[in-house]
C-alpha positions in Angstrom: 83.4 119.2 120.9 81.8 117.9 124.0 83.7 115.5 126.1 80.7 113.1 126.0 81.2 112.8 122.2 84.6 111.2 122.7 84.1 107.5 123.3 86.1 105.2 125.4 87.4 103.5 122.3 89.1 106.8 121.3 90.6 107.2 124.7 91.9 103.6 124.7 93.6 104.3 121.3 95.5 107.1 122.9 96.4 104.9 125.9 97.7 102.2 123.6 99.8 104.8 121.7 101.2 106.0 125.0 102.1 102.4 126.0 103.8 101.8 122.6 105.9 105.0 123.1 106.8 104.1 126.7 107.9 100.6 125.5 110.1 102.0 122.8 111.7 104.4 125.3 112.5 101.5 127.6 114.1 99.6 124.8 116.1 102.7 123.8 117.9 102.5 127.2 119.8 99.3 126.3 120.2 99.4 122.5 119.4 102.9 121.3 118.4 103.7 117.7 119.1 107.0 116.0 116.6 108.7 113.7 117.3 110.1 110.2 116.5 113.8 110.2 114.6 114.0 106.9 112.2 111.2 108.1 111.6 113.0 111.4 110.9 116.2 109.6 108.5 114.6 107.1 106.6 112.9 110.0 106.4 116.2 111.9 105.0 118.0 108.8 102.3 115.4 108.3 101.3 115.4 112.0 101.4 119.2 112.1 99.1 119.4 109.1 96.7 117.0 110.7 96.8 118.9 114.0 95.9 122.1 112.1 92.9 120.4 110.5 91.8 119.0 113.9 92.0 122.5 115.5 90.0 124.0 112.7 87.3 121.3 112.8 87.1 121.7 116.6 86.8 125.5 116.4 84.1 125.4 113.7 82.3 122.6 115.7 82.5 120.1 112.9 82.3 116.7 114.7 82.8 114.6 111.5 85.9 116.5 110.4 87.2 116.4 114.0 86.7 112.6 114.3 88.4 112.1 110.9 91.4 114.2 111.9 91.8 112.4 115.2 91.7 109.0 113.4 94.3 110.1 110.9 96.5 111.5 113.7 96.2 108.3 115.7 96.9 106.0 112.8 99.9 108.1 111.7 101.4 108.0 115.2 100.7 104.3 115.4 102.5 103.7 112.1 105.6 105.6 113.2 105.6 103.9 116.6 105.1 100.4 115.1 108.0 100.9 112.7 110.3 102.0 115.6 109.2 99.2 117.8 109.5 96.5 115.1 113.1 97.7 114.5 113.9 97.6 118.2 112.3 94.1 118.6 114.0 92.7 115.5 117.4 93.8 116.8 116.7 91.7 120.0 114.9 88.7 118.4 116.0 85.2 118.9 116.3 82.3 116.5 114.2 82.4 113.4 111.0 80.4 113.1 110.9 80.0 109.3 111.3 76.2 109.5 108.4 75.7 111.8 106.1 78.1 109.9 107.0 76.4 106.6 106.3 73.0 108.1 102.9 74.2 109.3 102.1 75.3 105.7 103.2 71.9 104.3 101.0 70.2 106.9 98.0 72.1 105.4 99.0 70.7 102.0 100.3 74.1 100.6 103.0 73.9 97.9 104.0 77.5 97.4 106.2 76.9 94.3 103.2 75.4 92.5 100.9 78.3 93.6 103.4 80.9 92.5 103.9 79.3 89.2 100.1 79.2 88.7 99.8 82.9 89.5 102.7 83.7 87.2 100.6 82.3 84.3 98.1 85.2 84.9 99.9 88.4 84.0 96.9 90.6 84.5 96.3 89.3 88.0 99.8 90.2 89.2 99.5 94.0 89.0 96.0 93.9 90.4 97.0 91.9 93.4 100.3 93.8 93.7 98.5 97.1 93.8 96.0 95.9 96.3 98.7 94.7 98.6 100.8 97.9 98.4 97.7 100.2 98.7 96.9 99.5 102.4 97.8 103.0 103.5 95.6 104.4 100.8 92.8 102.2 101.9 93.2 103.4 105.4 92.9 107.1 104.4 89.9 106.5 102.1 88.1 104.5 104.8 88.7 107.0 107.5 87.6 109.9 105.3 84.6 107.8 104.1 83.4 106.8 107.6 83.8 110.4 108.9 82.0 111.9 106.0 79.1 109.4 106.4 78.8 110.2 110.1 79.7 106.7 111.1 81.9 108.1 113.9 81.4 105.3 116.4 82.4 102.7 113.9 85.4 104.9 112.9 86.6 105.0 116.5 86.1 101.3 116.9 88.0 100.6 113.7 91.0 102.7 114.8 91.0 101.2 118.2 90.9 97.6 116.8 93.7 98.5 114.3 96.0 99.9 117.0 95.2 97.1 119.4 95.9 94.4 116.8 99.0 96.2 115.5 100.5 96.5 119.0 99.9 92.8 119.5 101.4 92.0 116.1 104.6 93.8 117.0 104.9 91.9 120.3 104.2 88.6 118.7 106.7 89.2 115.9 109.3 89.5 118.7 108.4 86.1 120.0 108.1 84.4 116.6 110.7 86.2 114.4 111.1 85.0 110.8 112.6 86.1 107.5 109.4 85.3 105.5 108.2 83.0 102.8 110.8 84.0 100.3 111.2 83.2 96.6 113.6 84.4 94.0 111.6 86.6 91.5 114.1 85.8 88.8 112.6 82.4 88.5 109.3 83.9 87.4 108.2 85.9 84.5 105.6 88.3 86.0 105.7 88.0 89.8 106.9 91.0 91.7 109.6 90.4 94.4 108.0 89.9 97.8 108.7 92.6 100.5 111.0 90.4 102.6 113.1 89.6 99.6 113.7 93.3 99.1 114.3 93.9 102.8 116.7 90.9 103.4 119.7 93.3 103.9 117.7 95.4 106.4 116.6 92.4 108.4 120.1 91.0 108.5 121.5 94.4 109.5 119.0 94.8 112.3 119.8 91.3 113.7 123.5 91.8 113.4 123.6 95.3 114.8 124.9 96.9 111.6 121.7 98.9 111.2 121.0 101.3 114.1 119.1 104.1 112.3 115.3 104.4 111.7 114.4 106.3 108.6 110.7 107.2 108.4 111.3 108.2 104.7 111.7 104.5 104.0 109.0 102.9 106.1 109.5 99.1 106.0 107.1 96.6 107.4 109.4 93.8 108.7 106.9 91.7 110.6 106.2 88.1 109.3 104.1 86.5 112.0 101.3 87.4 112.3 100.4 89.2 109.0 99.2 92.7 109.8 98.1 93.1 106.2 95.7 90.3 106.7 94.4 91.8 110.0 93.9 95.3 108.5 92.5 93.8 105.3 89.7 92.1 107.2 89.0 95.1 109.5 88.9 97.4 106.4 86.6 95.0 104.5 84.1 95.3 107.3 84.5 99.0 107.6 84.0 99.7 103.9 80.5 98.2 104.2 79.3 101.5 105.9 80.9 103.9 103.4 78.3 105.0 100.7 79.6 104.3 97.2 82.2 101.8 98.5 80.0 99.2 100.1 80.9 96.7 97.3 84.1 98.0 95.8 85.7 98.6 99.2 85.4 95.1 100.6 86.6 93.7 97.3 89.6 96.0 97.4 90.5 95.0 101.0 89.7 91.3 100.2 92.2 91.3 97.3 94.8 92.7 99.8 94.3 89.6 102.0 94.5 87.3 99.0 97.7 88.9 97.8 99.4 88.9 101.2 101.1 85.4 101.0 102.8 86.1 97.7 103.5 89.9 97.7 104.1 90.1 101.4 106.2 87.0 101.6 103.9 85.5 104.3 103.2 81.9 105.2 99.6 80.9 105.3 99.8 80.5 109.1 100.8 84.2 109.2 97.6 85.0 107.4 95.4 82.8 109.5 97.0 84.3 112.7 96.3 87.8 111.3 92.7 86.8 110.6 92.2 85.5 114.2 93.8 88.7 115.6 91.4 90.8 113.6 88.4 89.1 115.1 89.8 89.3 118.6 90.8 93.0 118.3 87.4 94.0 116.8 85.6 92.2 119.7 87.9 93.8 122.3 87.3 97.3 120.8 83.6 96.9 121.0 83.8 95.8 124.6 86.0 98.8 125.5 83.6 101.2 123.9 81.1 103.1 126.1 78.1 101.9 124.1 79.0 98.6 122.4 75.4 97.5 121.7 74.5 100.7 119.9 77.7 100.7 117.9 76.8 97.3 116.3 73.4 98.6 115.0 73.0 100.0 111.5 72.5 103.8 111.4 68.8 103.5 110.7 68.3 101.1 113.6 70.2 103.5 115.9 68.0 106.4 114.9 64.8 104.3 115.7 66.3 103.3 119.0 67.0 106.9 120.0 63.6 108.0 119.0 62.0 105.4 121.2 64.0 106.8 124.2 
């Protein structure tokens, strides 16, 4: 693989991962966390397998497979670092902002009990939205493999860069605006699934009180409320799926359902979702600016070929 084939966006992704790791190491100095051995072993096995795939693709000079392997390695590392950082920040977070976030939703005229009761009357919609919300990791793998197989390597690197950039910002913002989430008791409804924050209430309390000091990658828990990273990734993925043959319609719908399901199944306030949407736009724009050839990366594949032929 030639060095020229590696764009600045890919290098920026590595730099952001290094910054996340350095930040976690600094936080470990004052309030260290331990790591559960099975989770570390599982993470090492996954990364080791991806590294083997990367080396094989590089040795056989397969740029598409190489780009896909790098993207999966970067997003796997990001996920692990984001979990560790979110735990460390939550343990240091100040007063909760749930009152202010709920008030902002009420100012927009949102009545969540009414909306939940309405959804609870549509039993077929609940598993559809629930699956969409909980399938974000699957969407990421499908999208990365699809873009690499289609040869959309520039878009793939921009997507990963935007995802890591927005995720890094999300973790920091969650430390400034900590919240338990837009909780509801699932026992009050017939079909609704319990929201993620409802299931993680004990973990959040343990982190804030200091009772939980171990990170277990076998039980990865997203504990960020504001902004909603599901909303951010859902929008980034919806745009990315437009360039995957066979998924140009189904992919954006899949990702769009994830965003739609986020307030209920993710226990998010609407302001969380709106903030996540704004963050997606900003991160995508920043990733393009950071790339070595931002203008070319925005053109469809056919237009890029025509442009190259003219030169």
